[in-house]
Structure formats: structure tokens, C-alpha cells
Biopython code that builds the backbone (N, CA, C, O; Angstrom):
import numpy as np
from Bio.PDB.StructureBuilder import StructureBuilder

atoms = [
    (1, "MET", "N", (95.502, -55.572, 94.884)),
    (1, "MET", "CA", (94.770, -55.735, 93.630)),
    (1, "MET", "C", (95.615, -56.484, 92.613)),
    (1, "MET", "O", (95.117, -57.354, 91.899)),
    (2, "LYS", "N", (96.913, -56.138, 92.550)),
    (2, "LYS", "CA", (97.794, -56.765, 91.568)),
    (2, "LYS", "C", (97.921, -58.261, 91.824)),
    (2, "LYS", "O", (97.903, -59.054, 90.882)),
    (3, "GLY", "N", (98.049, -58.654, 93.082)),
    (3, "GLY", "CA", (98.152, -60.073, 93.421)),
    (3, "GLY", "C", (96.893, -60.835, 93.053)),
    (3, "GLY", "O", (96.965, -61.984, 92.619)),
    (4, "GLY", "N", (95.735, -60.198, 93.223)),
    (4, "GLY", "CA", (94.469, -60.826, 92.868)),
    (4, "GLY", "C", (94.355, -61.053, 91.371)),
    (4, "GLY", "O", (93.830, -62.074, 90.926)),
    (5, "MET", "N", (94.845, -60.105, 90.607)),
    (5, "MET", "CA", (94.808, -60.221, 89.149)),
    (5, "MET", "C", (95.731, -61.344, 88.682)),
    (5, "MET", "O", (95.376, -62.105, 87.783)),
    (6, "GLN", "N", (96.907, -61.448, 89.286)),
    (6, "GLN", "CA", (97.841, -62.517, 88.919)),
    (6, "GLN", "C", (97.257, -63.883, 89.258)),
    (6, "GLN", "O", (97.396, -64.835, 88.490)),
    (7, "ALA", "N", (96.607, -63.972, 90.408)),
    (7, "ALA", "CA", (95.993, -65.237, 90.810)),
    (7, "ALA", "C", (94.881, -65.613, 89.836)),
    (7, "ALA", "O", (94.732, -66.779, 89.471)),
    (8, "MET", "N", (94.105, -64.619, 89.419)),
    (8, "MET", "CA", (93.024, -64.886, 88.477)),
    (8, "MET", "C", (93.593, -65.327, 87.122)),
    (8, "MET", "O", (93.063, -66.248, 86.501)),
    (9, "LEU", "N", (94.650, -64.687, 86.670)),
    (9, "LEU", "CA", (95.272, -65.066, 85.398)),
    (9, "LEU", "C", (95.835, -66.490, 85.465)),
    (9, "LEU", "O", (95.741, -67.243, 84.496)),
    (10, "LYS", "N", (96.416, -66.851, 86.607)),
    (10, "LYS", "CA", (96.917, -68.223, 86.777)),
    (10, "LYS", "C", (95.771, -69.221, 86.722)),
    (10, "LYS", "O", (95.902, -70.299, 86.144)),
    (11, "GLN", "N", (94.655, -68.857, 87.323)),
    (11, "GLN", "CA", (93.479, -69.726, 87.334)),
    (11, "GLN", "C", (92.942, -69.906, 85.916)),
    (11, "GLN", "O", (92.577, -71.016, 85.529)),
    (12, "VAL", "N", (92.893, -68.836, 85.149)),
    (12, "VAL", "CA", (92.423, -68.895, 83.764)),
    (12, "VAL", "C", (93.381, -69.752, 82.930)),
    (12, "VAL", "O", (92.942, -70.559, 82.111)),
    (13, "GLN", "N", (94.681, -69.575, 83.139)),
    (13, "GLN", "CA", (95.666, -70.361, 82.398)),
    (13, "GLN", "C", (95.515, -71.850, 82.734)),
    (13, "GLN", "O", (95.598, -72.697, 81.844)),
    (14, "LYS", "N", (95.297, -72.166, 83.996)),
    (14, "LYS", "CA", (95.107, -73.558, 84.397)),
    (14, "LYS", "C", (93.854, -74.131, 83.737)),
    (14, "LYS", "O", (93.861, -75.267, 83.263)),
    (15, "MET", "N", (92.772, -73.337, 83.708)),
    (15, "MET", "CA", (91.537, -73.787, 83.096)),
    (15, "MET", "C", (91.762, -74.041, 81.597)),
    (15, "MET", "O", (91.262, -75.029, 81.059)),
    (16, "GLN", "N", (92.498, -73.170, 80.929)),
    (16, "GLN", "CA", (92.775, -73.353, 79.505)),
    (16, "GLN", "C", (93.565, -74.646, 79.271)),
    (16, "GLN", "O", (93.294, -75.381, 78.322)),
    (17, "GLU", "N", (94.530, -74.913, 80.132)),
    (17, "GLU", "CA", (95.323, -76.138, 80.006)),
    (17, "GLU", "C", (94.450, -77.367, 80.199)),
    (17, "GLU", "O", (94.581, -78.350, 79.471)),
    (18, "GLU", "N", (93.559, -77.310, 81.183)),
    (18, "GLU", "CA", (92.644, -78.424, 81.433)),
    (18, "GLU", "C", (91.696, -78.628, 80.256)),
    (18, "GLU", "O", (91.399, -79.761, 79.876)),
    (19, "MET", "N", (91.221, -77.516, 79.678)),
    (19, "MET", "CA", (90.316, -77.608, 78.536)),
    (19, "MET", "C", (91.021, -78.253, 77.336)),
    (19, "MET", "O", (90.426, -79.067, 76.628)),
    (20, "GLN", "N", (92.273, -77.892, 77.112)),
    (20, "GLN", "CA", (93.031, -78.498, 76.015)),
    (20, "GLN", "C", (93.222, -79.989, 76.255)),
    (20, "GLN", "O", (93.152, -80.792, 75.325)),
    (21, "LYS", "N", (93.463, -80.349, 77.503)),
    (21, "LYS", "CA", (93.624, -81.763, 77.849)),
    (21, "LYS", "C", (92.337, -82.529, 77.562)),
    (21, "LYS", "O", (92.371, -83.604, 76.962)),
    (22, "VAL", "N", (91.200, -81.975, 77.990)),
    (22, "VAL", "CA", (89.908, -82.620, 77.763)),
    (22, "VAL", "C", (89.636, -82.735, 76.269)),
    (22, "VAL", "O", (89.178, -83.777, 75.800)),
    (23, "GLN", "N", (89.917, -81.666, 75.513)),
    (23, "GLN", "CA", (89.696, -81.713, 74.072)),
    (23, "GLN", "C", (90.520, -82.826, 73.436)),
    (23, "GLN", "O", (90.048, -83.495, 72.517)),
    (24, "GLY", "N", (91.731, -83.028, 73.909)),
    (24, "GLY", "CA", (92.571, -84.094, 73.394)),
    (24, "GLY", "C", (92.025, -85.473, 73.726)),
    (24, "GLY", "O", (92.206, -86.420, 72.961)),
    (25, "GLU", "N", (91.361, -85.583, 74.864)),
    (25, "GLU", "CA", (90.832, -86.877, 75.307)),
    (25, "GLU", "C", (89.464, -87.203, 74.701)),
    (25, "GLU", "O", (89.041, -88.359, 74.727)),
    (26, "LEU", "N", (88.775, -86.207, 74.161)),
    (26, "LEU", "CA", (87.430, -86.433, 73.631)),
    (26, "LEU", "C", (87.418, -87.461, 72.497)),
    (26, "LEU", "O", (86.425, -88.164, 72.310)),
    (27, "GLY", "N", (88.494, -87.549, 71.758)),
    (27, "GLY", "CA", (88.562, -88.522, 70.668)),
    (27, "GLY", "C", (88.535, -89.957, 71.156)),
    (27, "GLY", "O", (88.221, -90.871, 70.394)),
    (28, "ASN", "N", (88.862, -90.159, 72.422)),
    (28, "ASN", "CA", (88.874, -91.510, 72.991)),
    (28, "ASN", "C", (87.532, -91.895, 73.618)),
    (28, "ASN", "O", (87.306, -93.065, 73.925)),
    (29, "LEU", "N", (86.652, -90.930, 73.807)),
    (29, "LEU", "CA", (85.344, -91.201, 74.398)),
    (29, "LEU", "C", (84.339, -91.457, 73.276)),
    (29, "LEU", "O", (84.362, -90.779, 72.249)),
    (30, "THR", "N", (83.459, -92.434, 73.476)),
    (30, "THR", "CA", (82.491, -92.754, 72.425)),
    (30, "THR", "C", (81.073, -92.831, 72.976)),
    (30, "THR", "O", (80.848, -93.101, 74.155)),
    (31, "VAL", "N", (80.129, -92.582, 72.075)),
    (31, "VAL", "CA", (78.711, -92.762, 72.352)),
    (31, "VAL", "C", (78.116, -93.508, 71.167)),
    (31, "VAL", "O", (78.550, -93.326, 70.029)),
    (32, "SER", "N", (77.120, -94.347, 71.437)),
    (32, "SER", "CA", (76.442, -95.080, 70.373)),
    (32, "SER", "C", (74.952, -94.803, 70.451)),
    (32, "SER", "O", (74.379, -94.703, 71.537)),
    (33, "GLU", "N", (74.341, -94.681, 69.300)),
    (33, "GLU", "CA", (72.897, -94.453, 69.221)),
    (33, "GLU", "C", (72.327, -95.402, 68.173)),
    (33, "GLU", "O", (73.019, -95.820, 67.245)),
    (34, "GLU", "N", (71.050, -95.731, 68.345)),
    (34, "GLU", "CA", (70.400, -96.688, 67.451)),
    (34, "GLU", "C", (69.179, -96.070, 66.791)),
    (34, "GLU", "O", (68.620, -95.079, 67.261)),
    (35, "ALA", "N", (68.787, -96.688, 65.687)),
    (35, "ALA", "CA", (67.549, -96.326, 65.000)),
    (35, "ALA", "C", (66.929, -97.618, 64.493)),
    (35, "ALA", "O", (67.607, -98.635, 64.347)),
    (36, "GLY", "N", (65.628, -97.561, 64.226)),
    (36, "GLY", "CA", (64.952, -98.751, 63.726)),
    (36, "GLY", "C", (64.938, -99.879, 64.730)),
    (36, "GLY", "O", (65.078, -101.047, 64.367)),
    (37, "GLY", "N", (64.768, -99.531, 65.995)),
    (37, "GLY", "CA", (64.718, -100.556, 67.038)),
    (37, "GLY", "C", (66.026, -101.320, 67.186)),
    (37, "GLY", "O", (66.026, -102.501, 67.532)),
    (38, "GLY", "N", (67.138, -100.643, 66.925)),
    (38, "GLY", "CA", (68.443, -101.274, 67.089)),
    (38, "GLY", "C", (68.985, -101.903, 65.812)),
    (38, "GLY", "O", (70.059, -102.505, 65.824)),
    (39, "MET", "N", (68.255, -101.768, 64.721)),
    (39, "MET", "CA", (68.716, -102.363, 63.468)),
    (39, "MET", "C", (69.892, -101.596, 62.866)),
    (39, "MET", "O", (70.680, -102.152, 62.100)),
    (40, "ILE", "N", (70.001, -100.317, 63.219)),
    (40, "ILE", "CA", (71.112, -99.476, 62.779)),
    (40, "ILE", "C", (71.751, -98.891, 64.034)),
    (40, "ILE", "O", (71.056, -98.369, 64.905)),
    (41, "LYS", "N", (73.063, -98.981, 64.121)),
    (41, "LYS", "CA", (73.776, -98.438, 65.275)),
    (41, "LYS", "C", (74.935, -97.588, 64.764)),
    (41, "LYS", "O", (75.764, -98.055, 63.983)),
    (42, "ALA", "N", (74.983, -96.337, 65.212)),
    (42, "ALA", "CA", (76.065, -95.430, 64.845)),
    (42, "ALA", "C", (76.840, -95.072, 66.108)),
    (42, "ALA", "O", (76.254, -94.782, 67.151)),
    (43, "THR", "N", (78.166, -95.096, 65.999)),
    (43, "THR", "CA", (79.034, -94.745, 67.122)),
    (43, "THR", "C", (79.869, -93.533, 66.729)),
    (43, "THR", "O", (80.473, -93.493, 65.657)),
    (44, "ALA", "N", (79.888, -92.544, 67.623)),
    (44, "ALA", "CA", (80.656, -91.319, 67.395)),
    (44, "ALA", "C", (81.604, -91.116, 68.566)),
    (44, "ALA", "O", (81.363, -91.601, 69.672)),
    (45, "ASN", "N", (82.692, -90.386, 68.303)),
    (45, "ASN", "CA", (83.591, -90.044, 69.406)),
    (45, "ASN", "C", (83.252, -88.641, 69.908)),
    (45, "ASN", "O", (82.393, -87.961, 69.347)),
    (46, "GLY", "N", (83.926, -88.227, 70.950)),
    (46, "GLY", "CA", (83.662, -86.923, 71.556)),
    (46, "GLY", "C", (84.005, -85.743, 70.666)),
    (46, "GLY", "O", (83.660, -84.604, 70.982)),
    (47, "ASN", "N", (84.687, -86.006, 69.550)),
    (47, "ASN", "CA", (84.982, -84.951, 68.573)),
    (47, "ASN", "C", (83.891, -84.852, 67.518)),
    (47, "ASN", "O", (84.043, -84.158, 66.513)),
    (48, "LYS", "N", (82.787, -85.557, 67.760)),
    (48, "LYS", "CA", (81.632, -85.574, 66.856)),
    (48, "LYS", "C", (81.966, -86.180, 65.503)),
    (48, "LYS", "O", (81.455, -85.736, 64.475)),
    (49, "GLU", "N", (82.820, -87.189, 65.503)),
    (49, "GLU", "CA", (83.171, -87.922, 64.292)),
    (49, "GLU", "C", (82.543, -89.303, 64.367)),
    (49, "GLU", "O", (82.646, -89.973, 65.395)),
    (50, "ILE", "N", (81.895, -89.739, 63.294)),
    (50, "ILE", "CA", (81.327, -91.088, 63.253)),
    (50, "ILE", "C", (82.482, -92.063, 63.067)),
    (50, "ILE", "O", (83.266, -91.944, 62.125)),
    (51, "ILE", "N", (82.576, -93.028, 63.975)),
    (51, "ILE", "CA", (83.683, -93.985, 63.881)),
    (51, "ILE", "C", (83.222, -95.368, 63.445)),
    (51, "ILE", "O", (84.039, -96.184, 63.019)),
    (52, "SER", "N", (81.914, -95.646, 63.547)),
    (52, "SER", "CA", (81.417, -96.913, 63.022)),
    (52, "SER", "C", (79.913, -96.861, 62.823)),
    (52, "SER", "O", (79.195, -96.126, 63.500)),
    (53, "ILE", "N", (79.464, -97.662, 61.877)),
    (53, "ILE", "CA", (78.033, -97.847, 61.629)),
    (53, "ILE", "C", (77.805, -99.342, 61.479)),
    (53, "ILE", "O", (78.477, -100.008, 60.691)),
    (54, "GLU", "N", (76.856, -99.863, 62.239)),
    (54, "GLU", "CA", (76.504, -101.281, 62.160)),
    (54, "GLU", "C", (75.090, -101.383, 61.607)),
    (54, "GLU", "O", (74.181, -100.689, 62.062)),
    (55, "ILE", "N", (74.915, -102.260, 60.617)),
    (55, "ILE", "CA", (73.620, -102.443, 59.982)),
    (55, "ILE", "C", (73.233, -103.915, 60.094)),
    (55, "ILE", "O", (73.954, -104.795, 59.624)),
    (56, "ASP", "N", (72.087, -104.169, 60.721)),
    (56, "ASP", "CA", (71.579, -105.537, 60.843)),
    (56, "ASP", "C", (71.241, -106.051, 59.444)),
    (56, "ASP", "O", (70.607, -105.348, 58.657)),
    (57, "SER", "N", (71.655, -107.245, 59.144)),
    (57, "SER", "CA", (71.447, -107.801, 57.801)),
    (57, "SER", "C", (69.968, -107.889, 57.419)),
    (57, "SER", "O", (69.643, -107.939, 56.233)),
    (58, "GLN", "N", (69.071, -107.907, 58.404)),
    (58, "GLN", "CA", (67.632, -107.984, 58.118)),
    (58, "GLN", "C", (67.119, -106.756, 57.367)),
    (58, "GLN", "O", (66.134, -106.844, 56.634)),
    (59, "VAL", "N", (67.779, -105.617, 57.546)),
    (59, "VAL", "CA", (67.288, -104.402, 56.902)),
    (59, "VAL", "C", (67.946, -104.142, 55.552)),
    (59, "VAL", "O", (67.634, -103.153, 54.889)),
    (60, "ILE", "N", (68.843, -105.015, 55.150)),
    (60, "ILE", "CA", (69.478, -104.845, 53.843)),
    (60, "ILE", "C", (68.603, -105.508, 52.797)),
    (60, "ILE", "O", (68.631, -106.723, 52.602)),
    (61, "ASN", "N", (67.827, -104.667, 52.134)),
    (61, "ASN", "CA", (66.882, -105.126, 51.127)),
    (61, "ASN", "C", (66.859, -104.061, 50.041)),
    (61, "ASN", "O", (66.479, -102.918, 50.292)),
    (62, "LYS", "N", (67.266, -104.439, 48.836)),
    (62, "LYS", "CA", (67.378, -103.441, 47.764)),
    (62, "LYS", "C", (66.054, -102.749, 47.461)),
    (62, "LYS", "O", (66.051, -101.633, 46.941)),
    (63, "ASP", "N", (64.945, -103.381, 47.772)),
    (63, "ASP", "CA", (63.646, -102.763, 47.525)),
    (63, "ASP", "C", (63.283, -101.730, 48.598)),
    (63, "ASP", "O", (62.352, -100.946, 48.415)),
    (64, "GLU", "N", (64.005, -101.731, 49.698)),
    (64, "GLU", "CA", (63.735, -100.792, 50.790)),
    (64, "GLU", "C", (64.955, -99.925, 51.076)),
    (64, "GLU", "O", (65.226, -99.567, 52.222)),
    (65, "LYS", "N", (65.678, -99.597, 50.023)),
    (65, "LYS", "CA", (66.902, -98.804, 50.128)),
    (65, "LYS", "C", (66.659, -97.467, 50.834)),
    (65, "LYS", "O", (67.455, -97.068, 51.684)),
    (66, "GLU", "N", (65.575, -96.774, 50.496)),
    (66, "GLU", "CA", (65.296, -95.464, 51.085)),
    (66, "GLU", "C", (65.046, -95.564, 52.586)),
    (66, "GLU", "O", (65.450, -94.677, 53.337)),
    (67, "ILE", "N", (64.393, -96.618, 53.027)),
    (67, "ILE", "CA", (64.152, -96.819, 54.463)),
    (67, "ILE", "C", (65.485, -97.001, 55.178)),
    (67, "ILE", "O", (65.714, -96.406, 56.232)),
    (68, "LEU", "N", (66.357, -97.815, 54.612)),
    (68, "LEU", "CA", (67.678, -98.043, 55.191)),
    (68, "LEU", "C", (68.457, -96.734, 55.277)),
    (68, "LEU", "O", (69.079, -96.447, 56.300)),
    (69, "GLU", "N", (68.427, -95.951, 54.219)),
    (69, "GLU", "CA", (69.144, -94.673, 54.217)),
    (69, "GLU", "C", (68.595, -93.745, 55.303)),
    (69, "GLU", "O", (69.362, -93.078, 55.998)),
    (70, "ASP", "N", (67.268, -93.703, 55.447)),
    (70, "ASP", "CA", (66.660, -92.866, 56.482)),
    (70, "ASP", "C", (67.069, -93.318, 57.883)),
    (70, "ASP", "O", (67.329, -92.488, 58.754)),
    (71, "LEU", "N", (67.124, -94.624, 58.097)),
    (71, "LEU", "CA", (67.529, -95.148, 59.409)),
    (71, "LEU", "C", (68.985, -94.814, 59.708)),
    (71, "LEU", "O", (69.323, -94.478, 60.843)),
    (72, "VAL", "N", (69.847, -94.903, 58.703)),
    (72, "VAL", "CA", (71.264, -94.571, 58.895)),
    (72, "VAL", "C", (71.396, -93.092, 59.252)),
    (72, "VAL", "O", (72.129, -92.740, 60.176)),
    (73, "VAL", "N", (70.697, -92.233, 58.532)),
    (73, "VAL", "CA", (70.741, -90.794, 58.824)),
    (73, "VAL", "C", (70.253, -90.534, 60.247)),
    (73, "VAL", "O", (70.864, -89.752, 60.974)),
    (74, "ALA", "N", (69.168, -91.176, 60.650)),
    (74, "ALA", "CA", (68.625, -90.975, 62.002)),
    (74, "ALA", "C", (69.630, -91.401, 63.069)),
    (74, "ALA", "O", (69.847, -90.678, 64.041)),
    (75, "ALA", "N", (70.240, -92.563, 62.895)),
    (75, "ALA", "CA", (71.208, -93.056, 63.880)),
    (75, "ALA", "C", (72.432, -92.150, 63.940)),
    (75, "ALA", "O", (72.932, -91.854, 65.025)),
    (76, "VAL", "N", (72.911, -91.711, 62.793)),
    (76, "VAL", "CA", (74.087, -90.833, 62.749)),
    (76, "VAL", "C", (73.780, -89.500, 63.424)),
    (76, "VAL", "O", (74.581, -89.012, 64.220)),
    (77, "ASN", "N", (72.639, -88.915, 63.117)),
    (77, "ASN", "CA", (72.284, -87.634, 63.737)),
    (77, "ASN", "C", (72.156, -87.762, 65.251)),
    (77, "ASN", "O", (72.589, -86.877, 65.988)),
    (78, "LYS", "N", (71.566, -88.854, 65.716)),
    (78, "LYS", "CA", (71.452, -89.074, 67.158)),
    (78, "LYS", "C", (72.834, -89.229, 67.792)),
    (78, "LYS", "O", (73.082, -88.700, 68.875)),
    (79, "ALA", "N", (73.727, -89.948, 67.127)),
    (79, "ALA", "CA", (75.079, -90.154, 67.663)),
    (79, "ALA", "C", (75.853, -88.841, 67.724)),
    (79, "ALA", "O", (76.548, -88.578, 68.705)),
    (80, "ILE", "N", (75.738, -88.020, 66.688)),
    (80, "ILE", "CA", (76.426, -86.728, 66.690)),
    (80, "ILE", "C", (75.880, -85.830, 67.797)),
    (80, "ILE", "O", (76.646, -85.145, 68.475)),
    (81, "SER", "N", (74.565, -85.832, 67.981)),
    (81, "SER", "CA", (73.948, -85.042, 69.040)),
    (81, "SER", "C", (74.436, -85.502, 70.415)),
    (81, "SER", "O", (74.747, -84.678, 71.275)),
    (82, "SER", "N", (74.500, -86.810, 70.617)),
    (82, "SER", "CA", (74.982, -87.345, 71.900)),
    (82, "SER", "C", (76.461, -87.036, 72.104)),
    (82, "SER", "O", (76.892, -86.774, 73.227)),
    (83, "ALA", "N", (77.239, -87.065, 71.025)),
    (83, "ALA", "CA", (78.663, -86.744, 71.121)),
    (83, "ALA", "C", (78.853, -85.280, 71.503)),
    (83, "ALA", "O", (79.744, -84.955, 72.287)),
    (84, "ALA", "N", (78.027, -84.400, 70.958)),
    (84, "ALA", "CA", (78.101, -82.979, 71.301)),
    (84, "ALA", "C", (77.763, -82.774, 72.775)),
    (84, "ALA", "O", (78.412, -81.991, 73.468)),
    (85, "LYS", "N", (76.743, -83.485, 73.244)),
    (85, "LYS", "CA", (76.360, -83.392, 74.659)),
    (85, "LYS", "C", (77.487, -83.915, 75.551)),
    (85, "LYS", "O", (77.781, -83.326, 76.591)),
    (86, "LEU", "N", (78.113, -85.016, 75.146)),
    (86, "LEU", "CA", (79.233, -85.580, 75.895)),
    (86, "LEU", "C", (80.370, -84.570, 75.987)),
    (86, "LEU", "O", (80.935, -84.365, 77.062)),
    (87, "ALA", "N", (80.707, -83.941, 74.872)),
    (87, "ALA", "CA", (81.792, -82.948, 74.856)),
    (87, "ALA", "C", (81.464, -81.776, 75.773)),
    (87, "ALA", "O", (82.328, -81.286, 76.501)),
    (88, "GLU", "N", (80.206, -81.328, 75.733)),
    (88, "GLU", "CA", (79.763, -80.234, 76.594)),
    (88, "GLU", "C", (79.918, -80.599, 78.066)),
    (88, "GLU", "O", (80.409, -79.802, 78.865)),
    (89, "GLU", "N", (79.492, -81.815, 78.415)),
    (89, "GLU", "CA", (79.568, -82.269, 79.810)),
    (89, "GLU", "C", (81.020, -82.376, 80.274)),
    (89, "GLU", "O", (81.336, -82.010, 81.407)),
    (90, "GLU", "N", (81.894, -82.867, 79.418)),
    (90, "GLU", "CA", (83.304, -83.002, 79.789)),
    (90, "GLU", "C", (83.944, -81.628, 79.993)),
    (90, "GLU", "O", (84.734, -81.444, 80.920)),
    (91, "MET", "N", (83.611, -80.667, 79.137)),
    (91, "MET", "CA", (84.159, -79.317, 79.279)),
    (91, "MET", "C", (83.581, -78.627, 80.514)),
    (91, "MET", "O", (84.270, -77.855, 81.181)),
    (92, "ALA", "N", (82.318, -78.907, 80.812)),
    (92, "ALA", "CA", (81.683, -78.297, 81.982)),
    (92, "ALA", "C", (82.391, -78.726, 83.262)),
    (92, "ALA", "O", (82.452, -77.962, 84.226)),
    (93, "LYS", "N", (82.927, -79.947, 83.274)),
    (93, "LYS", "CA", (83.663, -80.416, 84.448)),
    (93, "LYS", "C", (84.880, -79.532, 84.706)),
    (93, "LYS", "O", (85.239, -79.276, 85.855)),
    (94, "VAL", "N", (85.507, -79.072, 83.633)),
    (94, "VAL", "CA", (86.708, -78.243, 83.752)),
    (94, "VAL", "C", (86.344, -76.828, 84.170)),
    (94, "VAL", "O", (87.022, -76.232, 85.007)),
    (95, "THR", "N", (85.283, -76.290, 83.597)),
    (95, "THR", "CA", (84.952, -74.884, 83.826)),
    (95, "THR", "C", (84.059, -74.659, 85.046)),
    (95, "THR", "O", (83.802, -73.515, 85.424)),
    (96, "LYS", "N", (83.587, -75.740, 85.661)),
    (96, "LYS", "CA", (82.687, -75.624, 86.815)),
    (96, "LYS", "C", (83.318, -74.750, 87.896)),
    (96, "LYS", "O", (84.444, -74.989, 88.333)),
    (97, "GLY", "N", (82.579, -73.748, 88.308)),
    (97, "GLY", "CA", (83.048, -72.866, 89.370)),
    (97, "GLY", "C", (83.983, -71.776, 88.886)),
    (97, "GLY", "O", (84.288, -70.849, 89.636)),
    (98, "MET", "N", (84.442, -71.868, 87.653)),
    (98, "MET", "CA", (85.383, -70.881, 87.131)),
    (98, "MET", "C", (84.663, -69.766, 86.368)),
    (98, "MET", "O", (85.126, -68.627, 86.325)),
    (99, "ILE", "N", (83.530, -70.115, 85.774)),
    (99, "ILE", "CA", (82.798, -69.147, 84.966)),
    (99, "ILE", "C", (81.468, -68.863, 85.656)),
    (99, "ILE", "O", (80.716, -69.792, 85.953)),
    (100, "PRO", "N", (81.173, -67.606, 85.911)),
    (100, "PRO", "CA", (79.916, -67.264, 86.587)),
    (100, "PRO", "C", (78.713, -67.754, 85.786)),
    (100, "PRO", "O", (78.728, -67.680, 84.557)),
    (101, "PRO", "N", (77.665, -68.257, 86.457)),
    (101, "PRO", "CA", (76.461, -68.707, 85.769)),
    (101, "PRO", "C", (75.885, -67.604, 84.891)),
    (101, "PRO", "O", (75.867, -66.434, 85.273)),
    (102, "GLY", "N", (75.420, -67.989, 83.720)),
    (102, "GLY", "CA", (74.822, -67.039, 82.815)),
    (102, "GLY", "C", (75.801, -66.309, 81.920)),
    (102, "GLY", "O", (75.395, -65.611, 80.991)),
    (103, "MET", "N", (77.083, -66.463, 82.189)),
    (103, "MET", "CA", (78.100, -65.816, 81.350)),
    (103, "MET", "C", (78.428, -66.755, 80.212)),
    (103, "MET", "O", (79.070, -67.786, 80.412)),
    (104, "ASN", "N", (77.993, -66.403, 79.030)),
    (104, "ASN", "CA", (78.214, -67.251, 77.864)),
    (104, "ASN", "C", (79.518, -66.884, 77.183)),
    (104, "ASN", "O", (79.682, -65.769, 76.688)),
    (105, "ILE", "N", (80.437, -67.825, 77.163)),
    (105, "ILE", "CA", (81.716, -67.628, 76.497)),
    (105, "ILE", "C", (81.768, -68.595, 75.329)),
    (105, "ILE", "O", (81.661, -69.805, 75.527)),
    (106, "PRO", "N", (81.930, -68.087, 74.122)),
    (106, "PRO", "CA", (81.948, -68.978, 72.945)),
    (106, "PRO", "C", (82.981, -70.084, 73.095)),
    (106, "PRO", "O", (84.111, -69.852, 73.523)),
    (107, "GLY", "N", (82.565, -71.292, 72.732)),
    (107, "GLY", "CA", (83.476, -72.442, 72.797)),
    (107, "GLY", "C", (83.465, -73.152, 74.131)),
    (107, "GLY", "O", (84.127, -74.178, 74.284)),
    (108, "LEU", "N", (82.733, -72.635, 75.102)),
    (108, "LEU", "CA", (82.676, -73.291, 76.418)),
    (108, "LEU", "C", (81.293, -73.768, 76.696)),
    (108, "LEU", "O", (81.039, -74.346, 77.753)),
]
sb = StructureBuilder()
sb.init_structure("model")
sb.init_model(0)
sb.init_chain("A")
sb.init_seg("    ")
for serial, (resi, resn, name, xyz) in enumerate(atoms, 1):
    if name == "N":
        sb.init_residue(resn, " ", resi, " ")
    sb.init_atom(name, np.array(xyz, "f"), 0.0, 1.0, " ", f" {name:<3s}", serial, name[0])
structure = sb.get_structure()
């Protein structure tokens, strides 16, 4: 029994190390999302940080400022959502087979 517990603890420690490695690498992974048929493009990294916003010059019109703002918000929200999904998928690669299905552990 004692040997089994030590092996399990080593496995958990290895998984934690892998998770920290993935978390460190998430900042280098990016996703981009668009709104307004591609007129607004927001890019986020795996840490859910917006790293760039591109705005097509055609939509820059002072009389349609609110439309532009809405498109930027839509693109940013989509990019953050995709970044969260990317982070989840990357972490799932590390925890696959280590955590029993249906066992919800916060942060994983």
C-alpha cells in the first residue's frame, strides 16, 4: 500500500510540473477572432490577454462610433472565449488519464 501511495504522489507531482510548464507556455499561444465580417480582429494569448486589435479603415467613421465600439467588444469577447478554450484544451492534454472522469478539480 505504501509503495502505491508513493507512486501516486510522484504521478501527481509530475502532473503539477507539467501543468506549470503548460501555464508558462500559454502566453506564447494565440487565437484570433473577428467581428463585422472581418472588419475587426482581436488576438488573445492563452493567458486570456488581448495582445492586438486590428480595425479596417472602412469602419472608422465618427458618425458610427457606437457600431465600431460594439464590433470591438464582440471581437474581444470572442477572442477571450477562444483563449479560455485553448487554455482548457492545453491543460486537458496534461491531465488526461490522471483525473477520473466527472471529478471536478478547481483550476483544471
